C-alpha positions in Angstrom: 10.8 -96.4 -61.7 10.5 -93.6 -59.2 7.2 -93.2 -57.4 5.3 -90.0 -57.6 6.2 -89.1 -54.0 9.9 -89.7 -54.6 9.6 -87.5 -57.8 8.0 -84.8 -55.8 10.5 -84.9 -53.0 13.3 -84.9 -55.5 11.7 -81.8 -57.2 11.4 -80.1 -53.8 15.1 -80.8 -53.0 16.2 -79.5 -56.4 14.2 -76.3 -56.1 15.4 -75.8 -52.5 19.1 -76.0 -53.6 18.6 -73.9 -56.7 16.2 -71.2 -55.5 16.8 -70.9 -51.7 20.4 -71.9 -51.3 21.4 -70.5 -54.7 23.5 -73.6 -55.4 24.3 -75.2 -58.8 25.9 -78.4 -57.6 25.1 -81.2 -55.1 28.1 -82.2 -53.0 28.4 -85.9 -52.3 30.9 -88.1 -50.4 32.8 -87.8 -47.2 36.2 -86.8 -45.9 38.8 -89.6 -46.4 41.3 -87.7 -44.3 43.9 -87.5 -47.0 45.0 -84.0 -46.0 45.1 -82.7 -49.5 42.9 -79.7 -48.6 45.4 -78.8 -45.8 48.5 -78.4 -48.0 49.1 -76.3 -51.1 46.0 -74.3 -50.8 44.9 -70.9 -52.0 43.0 -68.7 -49.5 40.4 -66.1 -50.3 39.6 -63.0 -48.3 36.6 -60.9 -49.3 36.1 -63.2 -52.4 39.7 -62.6 -53.7 42.6 -65.0 -53.5 45.3 -63.4 -51.3 48.0 -62.1 -53.6 50.9 -60.7 -51.5 52.6 -61.3 -48.1 51.8 -57.7 -47.2 48.1 -58.2 -47.8 48.2 -61.4 -45.7 50.0 -59.7 -42.8 47.4 -56.9 -42.9 44.5 -59.5 -42.8 46.2 -61.2 -39.8 46.5 -57.8 -37.9 42.8 -57.1 -38.5 41.4 -60.5 -37.8 43.5 -61.8 -34.8 41.3 -64.8 -34.0 40.7 -66.4 -37.4 41.8 -69.2 -39.6 44.5 -66.9 -41.0 46.5 -67.2 -37.8 47.0 -70.9 -38.4 48.3 -71.0 -41.9 51.7 -70.4 -43.4 52.7 -69.1 -46.8 54.7 -71.8 -48.7 54.8 -70.3 -52.1 53.3 -68.1 -54.8 52.2 -68.7 -58.4 50.1 -66.8 -61.0 46.9 -67.3 -59.0 48.2 -66.0 -55.6 49.9 -67.1 -52.4 50.0 -70.8 -51.6 49.4 -71.9 -48.0 49.7 -74.9 -45.6 47.9 -75.3 -42.4 50.0 -75.3 -39.1 47.5 -77.7 -37.5 48.0 -80.5 -40.1 50.1 -83.4 -39.0 52.0 -84.4 -42.1 53.0 -87.8 -40.7 49.6 -88.9 -39.5 47.8 -87.0 -42.3 45.3 -85.7 -39.7 44.2 -82.4 -38.3 45.6 -81.8 -34.8 42.5 -79.6 -34.0 39.8 -81.5 -35.9 37.0 -80.8 -33.3 37.9 -77.1 -33.1 38.6 -76.5 -36.8 37.3 -73.4 -38.4 34.2 -73.3 -40.6 36.2 -73.0 -43.8 37.7 -76.4 -43.0 34.5 -78.1 -41.9 32.6 -76.7 -45.0 35.3 -78.0 -47.4 34.9 -78.5 -50.3 32.5 -75.6 -51.0 30.8 -75.1 -54.3 32.5 -71.6 -54.6 36.0 -73.1 -55.1 34.6 -75.6 -57.6 32.9 -72.7 -59.4 36.2 -70.8 -59.5 37.8 -73.6 -61.6 39.4 -75.5 -58.8 39.2 -79.3 -58.9 39.3 -81.8 -56.1 42.5 -83.6 -55.7 42.7 -87.2 -56.6 41.9 -89.3 -53.6 39.5 -86.8 -52.1 36.3 -88.5 -51.0 34.0 -85.7 -52.2 32.5 -85.1 -55.7 30.2 -82.5 -57.2 27.3 -83.2 -59.6 25.3 -80.5 -61.3 21.7 -80.0 -59.8 20.4 -79.3 -63.3 21.6 -81.7 -66.0 22.9 -80.3 -69.2 19.8 -81.4 -71.2 17.5 -79.6 -68.7 19.4 -76.4 -69.0 19.6 -76.7 -72.8 15.8 -77.2 -72.9 15.2 -74.1 -70.9 17.5 -72.0 -73.0 16.1 -73.3 -76.3 12.5 -72.4 -75.2 13.4 -68.7 -74.8 12.7 -66.5 -77.8 15.8 -65.2 -79.5 16.1 -61.4 -79.2 17.0 -59.8 -82.4 19.4 -56.7 -82.4 17.7 -53.6 -83.6 19.4 -51.6 -86.3 20.7 -48.2 -85.3 
């Protein structure tokens, strides 16, 4: 059974993630260097998945020193363009610039992609777990009074 101090620390951690960081999931695990996040990826710009080659070229012109300079288009589907990273060594399954990799790479996987409906590829060493369990959310919702619609 959890001691009262551990319960309190767990509560503080939960509140910090929910209220301060505005997160809904804890991220656990570590990178297993499988390279799945370096190939066949969607890339967002200003919260939208890049859709066209023209859009991508414009982004690269504006942001000449960014992550966008190191990725190549390898396809397109109903969601948008699909990219691969130029710095990924396919034979060794390692990043050629791991120590100087961009923030988007070092922060992977982010809750945002998970919230967009993406799933982690099989073999990825990370996993997400909800901060609030379903029964906790259900209790909160069921305690709120039901608003009745007024007749016009």
